[in-house]
C-alpha positions in Angstrom: 1.1 19.7 -12.4 -0.5 16.6 -14.3 1.0 13.7 -15.4 1.8 14.6 -19.5 1.0 10.5 -20.2 2.4 11.1 -23.9 5.4 10.8 -21.8 4.8 8.6 -18.8 4.0 5.7 -21.1 7.6 5.8 -22.4 9.2 6.1 -19.4 7.6 3.5 -18.0 8.6 0.9 -20.9 11.9 2.3 -19.5 11.8 1.3 -16.3 10.8 -1.8 -16.8 13.3 -2.8 -19.4 15.9 -1.4 -16.5 14.7 -3.1 -14.0 14.7 -7.2 -16.4 18.3 -6.1 -17.5 19.2 -5.4 -13.8 17.3 -9.0 -13.3 19.5 -10.3 -15.5 22.6 -8.9 -14.4 22.3 -10.4 -10.7 20.8 -13.2 -12.3 24.8 -14.0 -13.9 26.0 -13.2 -10.9 23.8 -16.2 -8.8 22.5 -19.8 -8.2 20.2 -20.3 -11.3 18.1 -22.5 -8.6 17.8 -19.4 -6.0 17.4 -16.9 -8.7 16.8 -17.9 -12.7 16.8 -15.3 -15.2 13.9 -13.2 -17.0 14.2 -16.4 -19.8 14.1 -19.5 -18.0 11.1 -17.7 -15.8 9.5 -16.3 -18.8 10.3 -20.3 -20.2 8.3 -21.9 -17.0 5.4 -19.1 -17.6 5.4 -20.5 -21.9 5.1 -24.6 -19.7 2.2 -23.3 -17.5 -0.2 -21.3 -20.2 0.8 -23.8 -22.7 -0.4 -26.6 -21.0 -4.0 -24.8 -19.5 -2.4 -24.9 -15.9 -3.1 -21.1 -15.4 -6.2 -20.9 -16.3 -7.6 -23.6 -14.1 -6.4 -22.7 -11.3 -6.6 -18.3 -12.2 -10.8 -19.2 -12.3 -10.8 -20.4 -8.7 -8.7 -18.5 -7.8 -11.1 -15.4 -9.5 -14.3 -17.0 -8.0 -13.1 -16.6 -4.3 -12.3 -13.3 -5.3 -15.6 -12.4 -6.3 -17.5 -13.5 -3.8 -15.6 -12.9 -1.0 -15.3 -9.2 -1.9 -18.8 -8.9 -3.1 -20.3 -10.9 0.3 -17.3 -8.1 2.3 -19.1 -4.9 0.4 -22.3 -5.7 0.9 -22.0 -6.4 5.2 -19.5 -3.8 5.1 -22.6 -0.6 3.8 -24.5 -2.1 6.0 -23.0 -2.0 9.0 -21.0 1.5 7.5 -24.3 2.8 7.4 -26.4 2.1 10.7 -22.7 3.1 12.0 -23.1 6.5 10.4 -26.5 7.2 11.0 -27.4 5.4 14.4 -24.9 6.0 17.4 -26.0 3.4 19.6 -24.4 1.2 16.9 -21.2 3.1 15.4 -20.8 2.2 19.6 -21.3 -1.3 19.3 -19.6 -1.8 15.6 -16.8 0.2 16.7 -14.2 -1.2 18.4 -15.2 -5.5 16.2 -13.6 -2.0 13.3 -10.9 -1.8 14.9 -9.9 -4.9 16.2 -10.7 -6.3 12.6 -8.2 -4.1 11.0 -5.2 -4.8 13.1 -5.4 -8.3 13.2 -3.5 -10.4 10.2 -5.0 -11.6 7.3 -2.3 -14.5 7.4 -4.3 -15.1 11.3 -6.8 -15.0 9.7 -5.9 -17.3 7.2 -4.9 -20.4 9.5 -7.7 -19.6 12.0 -10.2 -19.6 8.3 -8.1 -23.4 7.7 -8.9 -24.8 11.3 -12.5 -24.2 10.9 -14.3 -24.5 8.3 -10.9 -27.1 6.8 -9.8 -27.4 3.5 -12.7 -25.9 1.3 -13.9 -23.0 -0.7 -15.5 -22.0 2.2 -11.9 -21.2 4.1 -10.0 -18.1 1.7 -14.0 -17.0 0.9 -14.3 -16.3 5.2 -10.4 -15.2 4.9 -11.6 -12.7 2.0 -14.9 -11.6 3.7 -13.1 -11.3 7.8 -10.3 -9.3 6.6 -12.2 -6.4 3.7 -14.8 -6.0 5.7 -13.5 -3.7 8.3 -11.7 -2.1 6.2 -14.7 -1.7 3.7 -16.5 -0.7 6.7 -15.0 2.6 8.1 -14.8 4.2 4.5 -18.0 4.2 3.8 -18.7 5.0 7.8 -16.3 7.8 7.6 -18.2 8.3 4.1 -21.9 8.3 5.2 -20.8 10.7 7.9 -19.5 13.5 5.5 -23.0 13.8 4.0 -24.2 17.5 3.5 -26.3 17.4 6.8 -27.7 20.9 5.1 -28.9 19.3 2.1 -30.2 16.3 4.1 -32.1 18.8 6.1 -33.0 20.9 3.1 -34.5 17.4 1.3 -36.7 16.9 4.3 -38.2 20.5 5.2 -39.6 19.6 1.9 -40.6 16.5 2.3 -38.7 14.7 -0.1 -39.0 11.0 -0.3 -36.9 8.6 1.1 -35.7 7.2 -2.6 -35.3 10.6 -3.8 -33.7 11.6 -1.0 -30.4 8.6 -1.0 -30.9 8.5 -4.9 -30.2 12.4 -5.1 -27.9 13.8 -2.3 -26.8 10.7 -0.2 -25.9 8.2 -2.6 -23.6 11.3 -4.8 -21.3 12.1 -2.0 -20.9 8.2 -0.8 -20.0 6.9 -4.2 -16.4 8.7 -4.6 -15.8 6.3 -0.7 -17.5 3.6 -2.6 -15.2 3.5 -4.8 -12.6 4.3 -4.0 -13.2 1.0 -0.6 -14.3 -1.0 -3.4 -11.3 -0.4 -5.4 -8.6 -0.8 -2.8 -10.3 -3.8 -1.0 -10.7 -5.9 -4.6 -6.8 -4.9 -4.5 -6.5 -6.3 -1.6 -9.2 -9.6 -2.0 -6.4 -11.2 -4.3 -3.6 -10.8 -2.0 -5.4 -12.8 0.5 -6.5 -15.0 -1.2 -3.2 -16.3 -2.2 -2.4 -16.7 1.5 -5.5 -18.6 1.8 -4.9 -20.9 -0.8 -1.8 -21.9 0.5 -3.1 -23.5 3.7 -6.0 -24.4 2.8 -7.4 -25.2 -0.6 -6.0 -27.8 -2.9 -6.4 -25.7 -6.1 -5.9 -22.0 -7.1 -2.9 -19.5 -7.6 -2.0 -19.8 -4.3 -2.1 -23.8 -4.4 -0.1 -23.6 -7.1 2.3 -21.3 -5.3 3.0 -23.5 -2.8 3.2 -27.0 -4.8 5.9 -24.9 -6.4 7.2 -23.8 -3.6 7.4 -27.5 -2.1 9.2 -28.8 -5.3 11.7 -26.3 -3.7 10.7 -24.6 -8.0 12.0 -20.5 -8.2 11.2 -20.6 -11.6 7.7 -22.3 -11.1 6.9 -20.0 -8.3 7.6 -16.9 -10.1 6.3 -16.8 -13.0 3.6 -17.9 -11.6 3.3 -15.0 -9.7 4.0 -12.8 -12.4 1.0 -15.0 -14.7 -0.9 -14.1 -11.8 -0.7 -10.4 -11.2 -0.2 -9.6 -14.9 -4.2 -11.0 -14.7 -4.9 -8.8 -12.1 -3.2 -5.5 -12.8 -5.2 -5.7 -16.4 -8.5 -6.4 -14.2 -7.7 -3.6 -12.1 -7.0 -1.6 -15.5 -10.4 -1.8 -16.1 -11.7 -1.6 -13.0 -10.4 2.3 -13.0 -11.9 3.1 -16.4 -14.9 2.1 -14.4 -13.8 4.0 -11.8 -13.2 7.9 -13.8 -16.6 6.6 -15.8 -18.1 6.8 -12.5 -16.9 9.9 -10.9 -17.0 11.4 -14.6 -19.1 14.7 -13.2 -16.2 14.9 -10.5 -14.6 17.8 -12.1 -11.0 17.2 -13.0 -11.7 13.7 -14.2 -10.8 12.9 -17.7 -13.7 11.6 -18.4 -15.3 15.7 -17.2 -11.8 16.8 -19.2 -12.9 14.4 -22.3 -16.0 16.3 -22.6 -14.5 19.9 -22.5 -12.8 18.7 -25.3 
């Protein structure tokens, strides 16, 4: 049974209100230094937005996310396709993909700071090395799942390579690419905050770490809430783009809209 959007939106709103109410109840019974109320956090958030701090730090963070995520996506597509089409490349690269999936992002952030110092390269490098194994594994599995019968038919009819890629490989690979890209982007903004706490002097991660050093739970929660809201909006827009790219699939929102 498909969820009813007319019901899910009010229920989600009610859930958020109940969560805020529970937060307020807990805040009245605990120290405001350790557990500030929603109003106190909202006041701190207003100050951050009014002073323009959020836009400055969020811009630095977003640029790092785009550069790191874009680099990881390009590298992963090349590696994943190579592993799927060449047995030697698969045997050579598979151990590194497995190892990369096992190393914590915090460890990579520490390594990046030691190697690259306090610079923009440290968080970008962290994003690349954390995301590349994840996206590579998705592209690899997706390329291996391409219908071999269609490829053989294209070879029999001597279809040009570009036509084969455009009409056979890409349509079957796009769902895997979109899924990996969406998950990778959602992970990138979590990774970059960790890296910024250790290796830069600006960005949202740096601002959260600064509030932590000031023992300001209000600041930590305000910065976290602001950045989470921004990333939620961006991920929603990415979701709309995903539905549009996959509109040809049965059951998608766009295909259902076209039927109506």
